[in-house]
N, C-alpha and C positions, 0 to 999 in steps of 0.2 A: 743708018745704024744709030742706035741709041748709045749715049755714053755709058761707061761701065757701071757707074753708081746708079744711074737712072734705070738701066737694064736690070740691075739687081733688085731695085725697088719694085719694078713691074713683075718680076718673077715671084717675089714674096707676096705681092697682092694676088697674083694668080693662084699661088699655093694656098693662101688663106681662103680664097673664094672656093676652091675645090674642096678644101678640108671642111669648111662649114657646110657645104652641100652634102658631102658624103657622111659627115658626122650627124647632120640633121636627119638624113634618111635612116641611118642605123638607129639613131635615138628614137625616132618615131616608131620603128619596128619593135624596139626594145620596150617602149612604154606600152604598146599594144600587148606584148607578151606578158608584161607585169599585170596589166588589167585582167587578162585571161587567167593568169595564175591566181590572182586574188579571188576571182569568181569561183575557180575550181576549189580552192581551199575553203571558201565559204560554203560551197555546195557539200563537200565531204564532211565538214563540221556539222551542218544541218542534218545530214544523213546519220551521222554518229549520235547526235542528240535524240533522234527518233529511234534508232535501233537499240541503243544501250538500255533504255528503260524497259523495252519489250523483252530483251534477253534477261534482264534482272528479274522481271516478273516470272519468266520461265524457270530461272534458277530457283526461285522460291518454291514454285510448284513442284520442282524435281527433288526437293529436300535440301538443297544447298542454301539454307537460310543464312548462315554466317557469311558465305561468299557474297550473297546478294546484298547483305547489310554493309559489307566492306566495299564492294565494287561500286555501288550506287553513288555515294558521294565522291569516291576517289576518281572514278572515270569521268564523271561530270566536271570535276575540278580539272582533270587532265585536258579535257576538251577545251574548256574556257581558257586555261593558261596557255595551251599551245596556240590557239587562235589569236590570243592577245599578243603573245610573243612574236608570232609571224607578222601580224598586221602592224604592230606598233614598234617593233624592234628590228627584226630581220629585213623587212621590206624597205624601211627608210635607210638603213645602213647600206643595203644593196644599191639603192638609187644614188646615195652619196658616193659610193665607190665608183659607180659608172660615170658620174659627173666629174669626179676627180681624175679618172682615167682619160676622159676627153680633154680636159684642161691640161693635163700633164703632157699629152702628146702634141699640143699645139705649138709649144715653144720650148727651147732649150733652157730658157731663163727660169721657167716655172717647173719645179721638180716636186713630185709627190709620190714617187715610187714606193717609199717605205710606208706611207699612209695607206696606199692602195693595197699593198701586201698585208698590212695589219688588219684592215677592214675585212679583206677576204678570209684571212685566218680566223677572225672573230666569228664570222658567219659559220664557217666549217666547224669550229670547236663548239659554238653554241648549239648547233644542230646535233652534234654528237652527244653533248651533255644532256640535252633535252630528251633525246631518244633513249639514252642509257638509263637515266634516272627514272623516267616514267615506266618504261618497259620492265626494268629491274624491280621497281617497287611493286608493279602489278604481279610479276612472277612470284616474288617472295610472299606477298599477301595471299596469293592464290594457294600456295603450298600450305601456309598456316591455316587458312580458312578451310581448305579441303580436308585436313585431318579432323577439324572440329565438326564439319558437316558429315563426314563419314561416321563419327561417333554418334551424332544426333540421329542419323538415319537408322543406325543399328539399334539404338535405344528405343526409337519409335516402333520399329518392327518387333522388338522383344516385348515391349509393353503391350502392344496390340495382341500378340499371340499368347501371352502368359497371364495377363491381368484381366482380360475380357473373357468370361466363360463361354463355352460352346462355340461361338463364332469367331473367337480370337484368331485362330489359324487362318480362316478364310479372309478375315479382315486384313491380316498381315500380308497375305498374298495380293489382296486388292490394292493395298497401299503401294506395294512394290510395282504392281502393274501401272498404277497411275503415275508413279515417279518415272518409270521407263517411257511412258507415252509423253510425259512432259519433256523428257530429254530429247525425244525425237522432234518435238515441236521446237524446242530451244535450238537444236542443231540446225533445223530447217530455217529458222529465222536468222540465225547467225550467218549461215552460209549465203542466204539470200542477201543479207546486208553486205557481206564481203563482195559478192558478185556486183551489186549495185555500185559499191565504192570503186571497184576496178573499172566498171563501165563508165562511170562519171569522170574518172581521171584519165581514161585512155586518150581521149582527144587532146586535152591540154598537154599531156606528156609527149604525145606524137608531134604536136605543133611546136613545142619547145625544142624537141630533138631535131626537127627539121630546120628550125631557125639556127641552131648551133651549127649544123652541117653547112648551111648557106653562108654563115659568117666565116667559118673556117675555110671553106672553099674559096670564097671571095678574097680573103686575105692571101691565100696561096696563089691564086691566079694573078692578082695585081702586083704581087711582090716584085717581079722582074721589071715592071714598067712604072712603078709608083715609088714615092718616097717612103722611108722607113717609118715616119711619123703616122702616115695614114694606115699603113699595114698594122702598126702597133695599136692604133686606135680601134680598128676593127677586131683585132685579136683580143683586146681588152673587153670589148662589148661581148664577144663570144664567151670569154671567161665569166662575165657577169651572168650571161644567159645560162651557163653551166651551173652556177650557184643557184639560180632560180629553179633549175631542174632538180637540184639536190633538195631544195626546200619542199617542193611539191611532192617529190618521191618519198621524202622522209615522213611527211605527214601521212601519206597514204599507207606506207609500211607500218608506221607506228599504230595507227588505228586498226589495221588488219591483224597485227600481232596481238594487240590488246583483246580484240574480239575472239581470237583463237584461244587466248588464255582463259577467257570467260567460258567458252564452250568446253574446254578441257576441265575447268574447275568443277562444273556440274557433273560431268562424266566420272571424274575421280571420286567425287563424294558418294555416288551410288555404288561404285566398285568397292570402295572401302567399307561401305555399309553392308556388303553381302557376307 
């Protein structure tokens, strides 16, 4: 039998060896999830960059000229700011949070609980502020622009029917028909864009959700036979994966809501112009 002090040293070495192996496996999985999430965010941003100009052109054709002029720079700015914030701010903070959690659990002498909590709340509040500001701004601008578009549509129809002799009434009906057809095209493009976004994000979201379940289940299963530090480490990585899920889901929901606001803006303009 080994002396008590030497036995304690051997148990500590065994613990650190197990901890490093388990933490390394979980970290490798987490890094792969982060890579997949970055690819997904890049994909949905690219889709938005393609869909938004097409919807803006359709808005212009449907008579929502003011909405198109407002949404074009605003939405492109939203896309770039959101992508930059996620790529340059939220993702690095999340990686730092996960690293601190692993270091925090390895020894009782190194404590970073408050910093881990602070970084987690920073990501949550940052996502909430980003989503609220951009969606709220898009909604308010769509209301203001929708009234102006409704007035311009009504004035266009009035001018066509009263200022152009003989064929003014026919031309007015033709203009309204063209606008209605443009609305159909715009709605089709917007709905197709939303479907493509949902399809593109389905696999990453399912993958992240599956990893969260695996991490949570692993922590629950090994808790009776493992040390609290290892369980806490795996639970912390599960929390980080949950924040990653929130980032990907927030970007998807934000772009879908913005596209929906754009579709509704063109419809409202024509309804107000009748």
